[in-house]
N, C-alpha and C positions, 0 to 999 in steps of 0.2 A: 478701739485700738490704744492700748496704754503704751505711754513712753517708758523709757527704760527704768528711770528713778522711782516712779510708781509701781513698775512692776516688782523691783526689787523689794521694796517695802511689803507687798503684799504677799511676796514669797515667804519672806522671813516670817510675816505674822502666821501664815496659813499651813505651812509644810508639815507641822507636827500633826496637824488634823488628817493627814492621809497616810501616817506612820502606824506601826503597830503599837498597841496599848503600852507596851513596856518603854516606850519613849515618850509617854505624856508629860512628863516632868523635865524632858531633857532640855539643855540650854542650847538656844541658836543664835550665833553671832555672825556678823558680816565683817568680813576681814578682807584686805588687799593682798594678793599674793603674786610675788613676782615668779613667773614661769618663763620657760624659755621663750624669748621675742615679744612677750606680752605681759601686762599686769592684768590680773583677774579678779573679780569679785567673788568672794567664796562664801558660801554658807558652810560654818563649820558646827556641826550638829555633834553635841557630847552628852552622852548619858553617865551618870555617877558611876556606874558599874564598869564601865568600858576603859580600858588603857589607851585605847587609840581612838581617835576622832579623825574621821575622814571629810575632805572638802567637797563639795558640790558648788560646781560653778556656774554662777547666775549668769553669766554672759551667754553661755551655751544654751541654758534653759530658755533665755529671751529669743535666741534665734529660732527655737523650736516653737515658741508663742507666735513669732512673727509668720511662719509658715503656716501655722495651723488655727490661730487665732481661738485655741481652746486652751484655757487656763486649766480648767480641771484637770484635762487629759495629760498636761505638762507636769502638775502637780503628783498625779497620781503614777507617772512613769518615773519621775524623780525619786519618789519615796520608795516604790518597788526596787528599782536599781540600787539606790542607796542601801535598801536593808540587805539586798544579795552580796554586796560587795562587803557588808560589815560581817557577814557570815564567813567570809574568804579574807578577813582583814589581816594585814601585815603585822608582824611582831614588832613590838615596842623595841628601842635601842637596847632596855636592859634585859630584854630576852635573847638578843642577838649575840651570835658567837663572834667575839671581837678578835679571838686568835685568828679566824680565818680572813679577816679585813685585808691583810697584805697580800693574800693569795687571790683576793677577787675584785679589786679595784682595777676600773678601766677606764679609757678615756673617750670623750666624745667633742665634737667640734660645734662651736655656736659663734653667731655673728657678735661682734665686740660692742660696735655702736649701740646695736637695738637692744643689747642685753648690759648696758651700762650701770643702771640701778641694780640688778640682780647681781653682778659681779662683784659689787662692794662687800658682799658677804660669802663670796664663794671662792673657794681655793681655785686659782686658774692662772694660766700661762698665756701670754700674749703670743698670736701666732698669725703673722701677716695683718689683716683686717678682722681675722677672727680670734677666738680665745679658745684654748683647751681647758675643759673642766672634767671633773672626775667623778665617777659614779660608784658606789658600793653595791655589787650584785649580790643580793641577799639570797635569792633563788633564781633558777633557770629551770624552765619547764618547756615542754614541747610546743607550746602555743605563745611563750613569750618568757620575759624576765621579770622580775621584780628587783627594783634597785634604788637606792636612795643618793641623792646629791650629796657630795662633801663640801659642806660649809666650812667656814673658818673656825666655828665652834666645833664642829665634828672632828675636825683635824686637831684642834687643840686637845679635845678629850682624847683622842687616839695616840696624841704624840707624835704625829708624822709631819714632816715638812712637805712642801711642795715639790722639792727635788726628789724626795723618796717616793711620792706619789708617781710622779712622771716616770720615773725609773721602773717601779713596780708595775704601772699601767702598761707600758712599753713590753714588758714580759707576759703579762696576763691576757691582754686584748686579743692578740691572735690566738690564743688557746682557747677563751672563753667564747670570743665572738669571731671564728676564723674568717678570713677575707674570702669573698667571692668575686671574680671576675669572670663576665660573660660578655658576647657580642650583644650589641643593640638588637640585632635581629633575635637572637634565642631568648633575650630578656622580653621582647614582645610576644615572643611564641609562649613561653610561660605564662604570662598573663592571660593572654588567650586562652590557654587550656584550664587555667584557675577559672576562669568565667563561664567556659562551655562544660567543664567537666570531663573533657576528653584528655587521654593520654599524649604526653610528648610524641610516643612512638606511633600512636594513631595518627595525629597530626601529620608527622613526617611521612607515613604510609599513604595517607591521603594528599599529599603533595599541596598542603596548604601553605607550606612556607620552603623557600629555597634558601637554605642557609650557606650552600656554597662551601668553600674553604674558609675554615676559621681564621686563618692566620691574614686573608684578605679585608676583614672587617675594619671599617674605618673608625668606628665608634665603639668604644668598650665601656662598659657599667661596672664600676667599682663600688662595691658595698661589703656586707658580711653574710653570713649564712642565714642571720635572722632577718635580715633587711631592716635592721633598726639602729638608727645611729651609725649608719655604715658609712659616712662619708670621711670619718676619722681614720679609715683605712689607708689613706693617703700618707698618712703619718708613717706608716710601716715601710721603710726604705726598700727591704727586699722585695716586697710586692710590688713597689712602683718600677724597682729595677725589672722586673720580668715582663711587665707590659712594655716598657719601653724597648727592652730587647725583642720582644716580638714583633712590635711595629717597626723598629729599626730607625726611628728619629725620635727628636724630644717631642714632648707631649703639651697640649695646652688641657688643663683641667677646669671642667664647667661643673658648678656646684647645683645638681639638679635638685638637691634638698638636704637637710642634715642626715638623711638616710643612704644617699649614694652621690658619687661623682660620675661624671662622663668624661674619658680621656679620649683625645683625638690626636692624631697626628698633626705636627704643626705645618705640614704640607697643605692641609685641606681648608685652609681658611685663616683671616686675621683675627687676632684677639679681640679687635674692636666690634667687629661684627658678632662674634661668639658673645661677647659681653652683652649688646643689645638682645640678643636672642633670649640669655638667660634672665635678664630683666623682663622681658615680655612675658615669658613663661612663668616666674616668680608672681607676677602681678594678675595674672589670668587663670592659672592652673594649680597652684600650689598655696596651701592654705599658710597662714601666716607663722603660726607655730612650727612649722616645717621648714620655712626658709633659711637658707644659709648666707648666701652672698650674692650681691650683683657683679662681681668682679669674676674674672679669670685668670687662672694661675699658670705659671710656666715650670714644667719639669725638666730640668736639665739632664739629659740621659748620662753624659760623662761624668758630670760632677755629684749627680744622683742627689740634686738639691731642689726646693721649690721655692719659687718666688713669685710676686704679683706680675702678670702680665698687663695687667689694666688698673687704672686707680679711679674708678668712675665717681662723681661728684656726689652721688646718692649713695650714701654709706648705710643709710638706714633701711629697713625693708618694707616700709609702706603700709598703708592701713586698709589694702584691699584683701578681703578674707573670702578664700574658697569656704564651700560647704564643710562644717564640722559636726561631729556627733557630740551628744552629752558624755563627758568623761569624768572619772572620779580620780581625785589622787590618791595614790597607792603606795606612798611614803610613809614610814614609820614617824610618828610624833617625836618631836625631840623634847 
C-alpha cells in the first residue's frame, strides 16, 4: 500500500499513459487548489489545443485507491472520466457573456474560519461565523448548474463592487435558485422515494408515511429547488418570515450542510443541545466539503433578524471525512 506522497508522484507520471493519443504531449502539473473547506492537490492536465484545463483531484483518487488497492483501475477510471468531462468542458471567460453577469450572480454561504485562505482571494462578506461568497451561474440545466466563483480578480475585470454583488445576488438568487421549504417528514419521504423508485402518491397510498398536518411539524428543511448551496436561503428575509409565521415562534437554525438549514421552534430545545447535535452530525455523517458550521443561529420573528445562538470553541470543521466520489473542477480557467 503506497503512502499519499508516493501515490501523488506516480499518478502525475503515469496518468497520460491511460489517456487518448491526442493527450500524449499534454502537460501535467500538480497544484494546490483552495476549495470550499479544504485544500486539494490537483492534477492540471493541459493540451496545447485546449483553451480549458480541468483539475483532477489527487486526494479523491487516493481515497479510491485505499478502498480498492488497484492503482491501474484508479488511473483508468480517472482518465476515462476526465476525457468525458473535457468533451463537455465549460467555456473560457473570453467566450462567456459578460453582459449577462449581473443577472446571473447568486450568493452562497461558507464557513469563515475553515476557508480563511480561500477568502483572501475571493469577494466575500462576513456573516456571523460564516462568509457570503458569490458565484456566476454560467448555465442551468435540469441536472445541475455550472458556475464560477467570483474572485477578486474576476470582480475587478468585471468592474463590480462587493456591495453591487450583494444587491444583485439578493435579487437573483430567489429567481435562479428558488427557496424550497418542507417538513422534515416530507423530506425523508422524498429521499425514500428517490431510493426506491416509487412515487410520492404511491408512498402515501401505501400508508408508509404519516405526514399529518403540515403546520404541526417541529422541524423544517430550508434549501432551494436544486438542493445545491441551499443554506444561503436563510439570507432571504421574506422566506424566513413565512416559516416563523407558520410556526408561530422564534426559530433556531441548525446548519445541516452548505446545502440546507433546519429550522426549529425555540420551544423544542436549547441552542447548546442543538449545537452538540450539529457538531456530532458534521463529524460523523457530512463530508468535509459540505460542512457549514458547528454553531446554531437564532431567528427573531419580530425583528426578522438572524444572530448567533451559540459560540462554540471549535470554529473549524474538523478533519474527519465522510466518503466522497472523484470530482472534476467544472469552472472556466482564468
